[in-house]
N, C-alpha and C positions, 0 to 999 in steps of 0.2 A: 152271731154277728149282725149288726144292723145293715140295712140295704146299702146305705152310703158307704159303710166300711167295706162291704163286699166289693164294690166297684173300685174303691181306693186301693184295696189289697191287690186286685187284679191289675189295675193300671200300674202300680208300683212294680210288680213282678214283670209285667210286659215290657216296661221301660228298661229294667235291668237285663232281661233276656235279649232285648234289642241290642244293647251294648255288647253282650256276650256273643251273639250270633252274627250281628251285622258285619263286623270286620271279616270273619272267616267266609261268610256266604258271599259277600260282595267281592272278596278277594278271589274266590273260585270263579266268579263271573268275569271279573276284569282281567284275570290272567289267561282267559281263553285264547285271545289273539297271540299271546306269548307262547302258550303250549302248541297251538296249531301251526305256528311258524317253525318251531324247533323240533317237535316230535312228528313222526310219520303217522299215518292212520293206523298202521299195524302196531306200532309201539303204544299209541294211545289206547287201542283196543285191548292189548295185552295188560296194560296197567289197570284198565277198567275192570277186566275180568278178575284180577288179583284183589282189588278193593271190594268188588261185588261178592266174591267168594268169601272174603274175610267176614262180611256181615252175616252170611249164612252160618259160618263156623261159630261165631259168637252165640247165636241162638241155640245151637246144638250143644257145644262143649261148656257153656256156662249155665245151661238150662234156663237162660234168660233171667238170671238171678238179680240183675240190676233193678228190674221192675219190682221185684219183691222187696229189695232193699228200700226203694223209694216208698212203696206203699206201707210197709210195716214201720219204718222209721218215722213217718208222718203220724202214725197212729199212737206210737209210744211217746211218753214224756220222760221215762227213766230207762237207764241201761240200753240206750240206743246203740252203744258200741258192740253189743252182742250181735246185732243185725249186720253191722259192718264187718265184724270178724267172720261171720258165716259166709258173707258174700265173697270176701277175699279167699277164704278156704275153698269154696267151690271153684273159683277161678284157677287157683294153683293146681287142684286136682285135674280140672279140665285141660289145663295147659300141658300137663304131663301126658295125659291120654292122647291129646292132639299131636304132640311131638312124636309119640310112638307111631301113630297112624301115618304121619307125613314121612317118617323115615322108611316105613314099609313101601309107601307109594313111590318114593324116590329110588329105593334099592331095586324094586321089581318093575320100575317104569310103568306103573299102573296108569299114570297120567303123563302124557308126553310133554312135559314142561322143562324149560331150562332150569339148572340148579338154583339160580338166584331167585326164581319164582317161589320155590319152597321156603327159602330162607326168609324172604320178605313176607310171605303169607303168615308164617309163624310169629315173627316179630310184630307185624301189624295187628294180628289177632290179640296178642297179649297186651300191647300198649293201648289199643282201643277199648278192650274189655275192662282193663283196670281204670282207664279214664272214665268210662261210663259208670262204673260202680262208685268211684270217688265222688263224681259230681252229681250223681243221683242222690247220694247220701247228703251232700252239702245242700242240695235243693230241699231235701226232706227236713233238715234242721233249720231251714229258712236263712241259710247263709248265701243268699242270691248274689250278694256283692262279689263273693269269691268266684262264682260262676261267671259273672260279667268280666272280671279282671282276667280270668283264664282265657276267655275268648279273645281278648286283646293280645295276650301272650302268644296264643296259637297263631294268630294273624302275623304278628311281628316276626316270630321265628320261621314261619313258613315263607314269608317274603324274602328274608335274608338268605335262607338256605336255597330257595329257588334261584335267586340271582347268582349266588356263589356256584351252585352245582350245575345249573343249566346254561348260564350265560358266560361265566368266567372259566370254570373247569371243563364245562361241556361234556358231561358223561351221560347225556340222554336219559333214557328210561330209568336207569339206575338212580340218577340224580333226582328225578321226579319222585320216585318211590321213597328215597331217603328223606327228602324234604317233607313229605307227608308224615313220616314217623317222627322227625325232629319236632315239628310243630305240636303234635299230640303229646309227645314225651315231656316237652317243656311245661305245658299247662298241667299235666298230671303231677309233675314234681312240685309245682306251685300248690296244687290242691292238697297234696300230702303234707307239705309244710304248713299250710293254713290250718289243718286240723291235727297238727302234731300232738297236741295235748290229748286228743282222743286216740291217736295211734298208739301211744304208750299204754293206754288201757287195753287196746285190742290185743297187744302182745301178751297180756297176762289173763285176759278175760276168757271165758268159755261160754258158748251159746248153748242153752239147755236143749235137750233133744226134742222136747215138745214144740219149741219155737222153730227149730230146724225143720221138723216135719210139716208144720203149718206153712212155713215159707216155701218149702218144696211143693206142697199141694197147690199153692197159689201160682207158682212160677212154671211148673211142669206143663200145664195146659197151654201156657204162653209159648212153649217151644213150638208147638204146632201152629200157633198164631204167627210166631216169628218166621218160621219156615215158609208158611203160606204167604205172609206179607212180602217176604223176600222174593218168592216166586212171582208175585204180582209185579214187583219192581224190577226183578232181574232175570227171570227165566227166559224172557224174550231175547236177551243178549246171547244166551247160549244157542237158541234156535237160529238167530242171525249168523252167529259164528259158524255153526254147523252147515247151514244152507247157503249163506251168502258170502262167508269168509270173514277173517279177523279184521280186515281193513274196513269192511262195512260196519262192523261192530264199533270201530273207532268213530265213524261218522255218526252212528246212532247214539253213542255216548255223548258226543258233542251236542247233539240235538236236545239233550236234557238241560243244557246250560241256560237257555232262555227261560224255561220253566222254573229254573232255580230261583228266579226273582219272586215268583208267586210262592214257591216253596219256602222262601225266606219269611214272607209274611205269615204263612200258614204255620210253620214250625215255631216261630217266636211266640205267637199267640197260644199254640197248643201246649207249650211248656208251662206258661203262666196259668192257663186255664185248668190244666190237670191238677195243679195244687189247689186252686179255688174249688174245683168240682168235688174233690175228696173232702175238703174241710166244710163246704157249705151245702152238701147234698140234702135235698128235701124232695121226697117222693111226690108231694102235691105241688111243688114249685109255687108256693103261695104268693111270693112277691114277683113271680115271672122272671126270676134271675136267669134261669137256664134257657128259657124260650127267647128272651130278649137277646142274650148273647149269641145263641145259635142264629137267630135272624140277622143280626148285624154282621156276624162272621161270614155267613153265606153271601150276604150282599157284597161285602168287601172282596171276597174271593172271586165272585162273578164279574164285578166291575173291573178289577185289576186284570183278570184273565182276558176280558174283551179288549182292554187297552193294549195288552201285550200282543194279542193276535194282530191287532191293527199295526203295531210297530215291529212285528216279527221279522219281516224281510229287511227293513232298514237296519235293525239290530244285527241280523245275520251278516249283512255286508260289512259291518264294522268288526264283528267278533270272529267270524269264521274265515280263515285264510285257505287259499288253494282249494284242494279237493274237498275240504270240510264244508264249503258253502252250501252244498245240496242238503245239509242237515236241516235247513229252514222248513223243508217240506213236512217234517215230522214233529217239529216243536209245538205247533198249534194244537195238534191232537193230544200230545203229552200234557199241554197246559190244562186241558179239560180234565185229564185224569187226576191232576193235582187238586182240583176242586173237590172231587169225591173222596180222594185220599184224606184231605183235610177235614171234611165233614165226618168221615168215618172215625177219625181220631177223636173228634169232638164228642161224638156219641159214645165212643169207647170209654170216655172218662166216667160215664154213668156206671159201666160195668166194673171199673176200677174201684169206684166208691162203694159198691155193694159187694165187692170181691167175687163177682161172677165171671171169673177168668175163662171158664169153659166156652162162653159165648164168643170171646175173641177167636178161639180156635174154630168154632162152627162156621162163623162168617167168613173168615179168611181162607180156610181150607176149601169151602164151597166155591169161593171166587177163584182160588188158585186152579181148581179143576177146570173151571170155565176158561181161564186164561190159557191153560195148556191145550185144551181142545181148539180154541180159537187160533193159537199160534200154529198148530198142526195144519189147520184149514187155510189160514190167511197168509202166513209167511211165504210158502212156496209160490203163491199167486201174486201177492202184492208186496212181498219182501218187507222192507223196513216199515212201510206204511201199515202193512198188516199187523206187525208187532205193536205199533203204536195204538191202533184201534183195539187190539186185544187187551192191552193194558188199561185203556180208558173204560172199556166195558166191564172188566173184572173189578175195578175200583168202584164203579157204579153199583155192581152187585153187592160188594161189601157194605156200602152205604145203605142200600135198601134193606138188606138182611138185618143189620144192626138197628136200623130205625124201627123195624117191625118188632124185634126182640126187646128193645128198650122200653116199649110201652108197658111192659110188665113191671118196670121199676120206677118210671116217672111219667107224669101226665103232660104230654106234649100238646100244645095248642098252637099249631102252626098253620100258616096260609100257603097251601101247596100250589094254587093256580099260578101265582106270580112266578114262583120258582121254576115250575115246569115250562112256562113260556120263555123264561130267561135261558134255560138250558137249551131249548130248541133254537133260540136266536143265536146262541154260541155255535151250535152245529151248522147253522146257515152261514155264519160268518166264516167258518173254516172252509166251507164250499166256495164262497166268493173269493177267498184268498187264493184258491188253487185254479181259478179260471184265468184266462188271458187278461193281462193288465191288472190282475189281483183284486179287482172290484173295490178299490179303496173308498169310493163314494158310498157304496152300499154298506161297507164295513163301518164307516163313520156313522151312518144313519143307525145301524144296529147298536153301536156303542152308546149313542145318545138316547135311544129308546130304552136300553137297559138302565141307564142312569135315572131316567124318568120313572121306570118301574119301581126302582128302589129309593125314590126320593124320600119317602117317609122314614125308611131305615136310616138314611144318611142324616136326616134332621134329628132323629132320636139319638143317633150316635153322638152328636155334638152337644146334646142337652142332658142325656141320661146320667152322666157322671156328676152333674150339679144338682141332682135330685135331692131334696131336703127331707124326703120321707124317712 
């Protein structure tokens, strides 16, 4: 593909993924005042633990098969239905095994949860895992329009069910959990209808054993990557619940809502980039496509992060009601963790392209161990702030390990000095934010300096897509 076509393909997919993700992500952001007024910190903490645990179970009981569906369906031009068939087959088997495990946990009270938690955990697992497989497959066959429409459907159904269950019927945490499931289920049904012509083939097709083995060999190392990634994102919540209490976990969960804005930018680009990286991988990066995109992506993350730290407290006053307001103290550190999470995902696309899934596991498992150690050391002393710092450092570790390992597969020609200075400035900005008066003047100066540091990247961003080469 020509250089201009590469950028056009990336822009097109980014716009479509923006439509897909924007509604649901902005919805989760704008509904924070709604949730924090209706739900208690304990209810929000419980709901967050259920959704966090669901993510872990998907990694384990589906062997992360959705990533394999995406990777192999992109590569194949014929009989792609075999790949979809095997993905659904793994999900069905995993759901049966999980159902048995949850029944044992419920019967023998291995986990001290209310009955409804087990029910929602299983339903949420199945619905989210099926949704992931369906839309990873649609992404692989370049039906990005369907993915975009699905995002709108999820948003619409979630809003309607939230208003109905939380504001009109007023059933609290149960209503909140049901609304999450309704939104995902609605979009999944749409996705299945969209590819109904392929589903009929899936019902009669069989995936050959060699392909099944190859897909498993790719996805199994990703189980460890998924678990470790989950640990970096979620293990701190369990430490907080154990040491500080479930109510404090509710506050910490809300602290992630402002970083959701940066995560929106990061995740939209990451979805589009992953497709481009697999299709356009070039070890020598002759036209500097990979380096240019990494540089601009990093600049965008840092600038948005700095701006959000500057606006962190005003946003918290608007979003966080009652006891939730103190969550602002942890949002800025979590914002920095999103930068390194995003960059890690960007570099991870290189490993996806060359099918080196073992490096995913090496990097994330190493960082997860760092995260656990830091949580043990920092949470008892600094509580929620200690958990936030542990998360930021662990994602920084993933980024650094992947960057080093990726040099085996691609020639990076990056300018590190500017990036290091920018990261240090962000750390200084967080410190200013926590002093008396919040140091807004100094924060503003840092924000301006960061923009000046990345002025070349910003200029290139506006001109690169018109390149006629």
